[in-house]
N, C-alpha and C positions, 0 to 999 in steps of 0.2 A: 314124877312124870317126865317123859322124854321131851326134849326141847322142840323137836320137829314132828311130834306124834300126829298132830292134826293134819299134816300134809303127807302122811305115809303113802308110799307107792307100792303097788304089787310088782312082782318080777316082770310080768309082761309089759306093764307101763314103763318100767325102768329100761327095758330093752328097746321098746319102740320110741321112747323119748330120746335116747342117745342115737338110735338109728335115724330118726326123723331129723335130728340136728345135723347129722352127717350128709344127708341127701339134700344138697343145695344146688348152686349154680354149676357144680362139677358135672352134673348129668348132661348139661348143654355144651360144655366146653372141653371136657376131658378127652373125648375121641380125637378132636383136632390137635390138642396139645401133645398127646402121645404119638400121633402120626407124624407130627413135625420133628420129633426128636428120636423116634425109634421105628418109624415106619409101621408096617402092619404087625411087627413084633411087639408093639407098645402094650398090647393087652397083657403080656407077661410081666410088665413092670408093676402092674397092680398087685401081684402076689407079694412083691417085696414091700410095697407100701402097706399092704394088709398085715404082713408079718411084723413089721416094725410097730405098727399101731397096736397090734394085739399085745406085743411084749411090753410096751410102755403102759398100756391100759392095765395090765396085770400088776405092774409096779405101782400104779396109782391106787388100785383097789386094795392091794396088800398094805400099802402105806396108810390108807384110811382105816383099815381094820384095826390098827394100833390104837386109834381113838375114834371108835365107831359113832359117837354121838356129836362129833364136832366137824364142821366144814373146814375148808382150807383157810378161810379168814380167821376162824377161831384158833387154828394151829399156828398161823403166822403171828398172831398176837402173843401166844405163849412163847414162841421161839424168839421173836424180835423185840418184844416189849410193846407197850401201849401205842407209842407214837410211830415207831417204824412199822409196826403191824398195820396201823391205819394207812400209812403210805403204800404199803404192799397191797392192801385191799383196794385202794383207789386205782392203783395200776391194773389190778385184775378187772375192776369195773370198766376202765378205759378199754382194755382188750376186748371184753364182751360187747361193749358199745360199738367199737370199731367193726367187729364181726357182724353185728346186727345191721349197722348202717350200710356196710358194703353189700350185704345181701338185699336189703330193701331198696337201695338206690339202683342196684343192677336190675332188680325186678321192674322198677318203674321205667328204666331205660329200655328194657326188652319190650314192654308194653307200648312205649313210645314208638319204637321202630316197627313193631309187628302189627299193632292194631290201631292205637290212638296217636297218630303222628302229629296232630295239631294240639294235643292236650299238654299243658305245662306239667313238668315233673312234680311240682308241689301240690297240684290238684290231685294227681294220682296218689301221692303219698298221703294226702288228707283222707282219701277214701280207704287207704290201708290203715291209717291211725285209729279209726273208729273201732273196727273189730280187734285190733291189737290191744287197745286199752280194755275192751270188754273182757277179753280172755285173760290177759295178764293180771288184772285186778283180782281174779279169783284165786290166784296162787298156783303153786307148782302142780298140785294134784289136778287142777282143771286143765293146765297145759298138757299134762301127761295123758289125760283122757282125750283131749283134742288130737294129740299125736296118734293115739290108738285109732280114733275115728277116721282120721285122714289115711292111715295105713290101709284100712278096710275099703275106704271109698276109692282108692287108687290102685287096687289090685288088678283091675282090668287093663291098665295101661301097658305093662310089659307084654301081656298076651296079645293085645292089638298091634303093638309095635312089631311083633314077630311076623305080621302079615307081609312086611317088606322082604322077608326072606325068599319069597317066590321069585324075586328078581335078583337074588344074591349071586355073586361069583366067588366061590370059595377058593379059586386059584389065587386070589389076592394075598392069601396067607402063606403061599408057598414061594420059596422054601422057608421053613421055620428057622429062626435065628440066623437069618441070611447074612447079617453083618457082624455076627459075634455077640457076646454078652455086654460089651462096653456101652453101646447105645441103649440097651435095655436097662442097665443099671443107672445110667445117667438120666434116663427119663423117669426113674423112680421118684425123683425129687418133686415131679409134677403131680404125684399122687398124694403128697402131704396135705395139700389144701382140701381135696375131696374127702379125706378121712378125718379131718378136724371135726371135733364134736365129742369125741370120747373123753377129752380132757375135762369135760363138765362133770365127770364122775367125782372130781374134787368136791363139788357142791352137792351132787345128787345122792352120794353114798349115805349120808345120815338120814335121808328121807326113805330109804329102802326098808321095807318091812322085814323081809327075810334076807339079812345081810350075808348069810352063809352062801348064798347063791350069786353074790355080786360079781365074782370073777367069771363064772359061767355066763351070766347075763351079758357082760360087756364083750365077751368073745362072740356070743351069738349076734349081738348088735353089729359088731365089726364085720362079721361074716355075711350078714344080710346086706350090708352096704357093699361089700365086695361083689356079691352076686348081682346086685342091681347095676353096678358100674360095668361088670363083665358083660352082662346081657346087652346093655346099650352100646358098648364099645365094639363088641364082636359083630353086632348087626350093622353098625355104621361102617366098619371096615369091610364087611362082606358086600354091602350095597354100593358104597362109593369106591371109586378107584383110589389107589394110594396118593395120586396127585390131586384128584378132585376134592377129597375131603379137606385138604389144607386150605382151600379157597373159601370155606364157609366159616363164619364166626361161631355160629351155633349149629353144627351139623345135625344134631338130634332134631331140632325144629325143622330143618330142611327135609329130613327124612320123613317126618310126619306129613309134610306138604304133598308128598307124592302118593300117599295112601288115600285112595278115593273109593267111594261106594256109589251105587246108582242113586241112593236116596240121600247121600251126604257127600259134599265135596271138600269144604274147608275144614277137614278134621283137625288140622294143625291149630286152629283157633280154639277148638274144644280141648285139645291137649294142653294148650297154654293156660286156659282157664283153670283146669284141674291141677296143672303144675304149680300154679300160684298157691294152692293149698299146701303142696309139698314144701315150697320155699318158705311159707309162713311158719312151719314147724321149726325151721332153723332160726328165723327172726325172733319168734316168741321166746324160745329158750334162752338165747343169748341176751335178749333185752331184759328178760326177767332177772337173770343173774347179774346184769349190769346194775340194776336198781337194788337188787338184793345186797350187793357189796356196799353200796352207798348208805343203805339203811343200817347196815351193821356198823359202818364207820361213825355215823351220827347218832346211833343209839335209838333209832326210830323203829316202830313196829309196823307202821302203815307205809307200804312201798308205793302207793298210788300217787302221792304228790311227786315223788322222785320220777315216776314214770311220765307224768304229765310234763314235767320240766324237760325230760329227754326228748319226748315227742315234739314239743314246741321248738326245741333247739334245731332238730332235724328239719322241721317245716320251714323255719326262718332261713336256715342255710340254703334250702332248695328254692326258696322264694327269690333270694338275691343271686344265687349262682346255680347254673345247671351244668353239671359235670359232663365232659365229653367222653367218648369211648376210651381215649388214652388216659384220661383222669381216672376213670373207673378201673382200668388195668393197673395203674399205679396204686390205687387204693387196695385192690385185691392183692398185689404183691406185698404191700405193707402188712396186710392181715396174715399172709402166708409166712412172712418172716417172723412176725410176732407169735404166730401159732407154733412155729418150730421151737421157739424159746419157752413158751408157756406150756405146750403140750409134751414136748420131747426132752427138753433140757431140765426144766424145773423139777419134775418128779425125781430125776436121778440125783439132783443136788439136795433135795429135801429129805429123801428117804433115810439117810444116815442120821441127821439131827433129830428127826421125828422119832426114829427108833430109840435113840439115846434118851429123848424126853420121856418116852413111855417106860423105859427101864428105870429111869430116875424116879418117876411117879410110883412105879411098882415097888421100888426099894423103900420109899417113904411109907407106903401103906403097910409093908411088912414090919 
């Protein structure tokens, strides 16, 4: 019997789990970051970020195909030995925990600024922690089903956002490549964080039922993410002037604020409420694999105790310390730097040793 057969995922769940993990705070901040470094040509930078992400994703899936029933923690134990493998697994757990914490704390901060200005961050997190625990305790299949549900529930949002195009000025994009390719290429680094999430194929691959479609699935997931970011960025660039967009911390939220109907004014509040579901798909997946790694290290089957400990640690930290906007920016930068190593560098370094390990195992069987 396969080790992870109980939590097997369909191809659609695999795609939407990775896609949901990628769609996070980047939807709110990416248009401004690209405008600051490449002007209205910044939308072209996303194609470079997408291309690199797809290439590395294919490296990861082809690497995991060599040992289809093992996660990256299992492979690291085989490569490095018992104790070094545990150290590497703990580092992966820390990385996933940092990613989850950055997104959940940013979510609490946005709610503080936009809706509940007098509510402490730890109270908002406590409200988050209850559904987080309920969903994660069910395992990866439940998280994947939740990601699929959120995808369908939020399909209306890009369509409604397009209502802002009635006031768009397409001259903002002209001339295209106005300052050459150098700013576009330099801005590509800011698309690294929005595309992070594909690296969880390290863990998700063994759970996929039809593994022969893993490469296709992860390309589709990255492409869906590209389309979402392109849609949001192009609308923001067309609506706001090149100088105006740089003044907003979250230009996407400001864009929703100007969309009004006779029967509904503060549609940005509704958008934020539904956007919390999208952010939760990122938090849930990273948090699950953070505790998944620790359960592997300590040889436990029940990840719920580890999850409770992690949630309590975050709650206590927010109780004693409320991070400022600059603190959140530093935390996000740390996640981005760690993500470059974990998602882009690590698979290149591991592919050769894992291939040799597979050849060696094949030789012994022969």
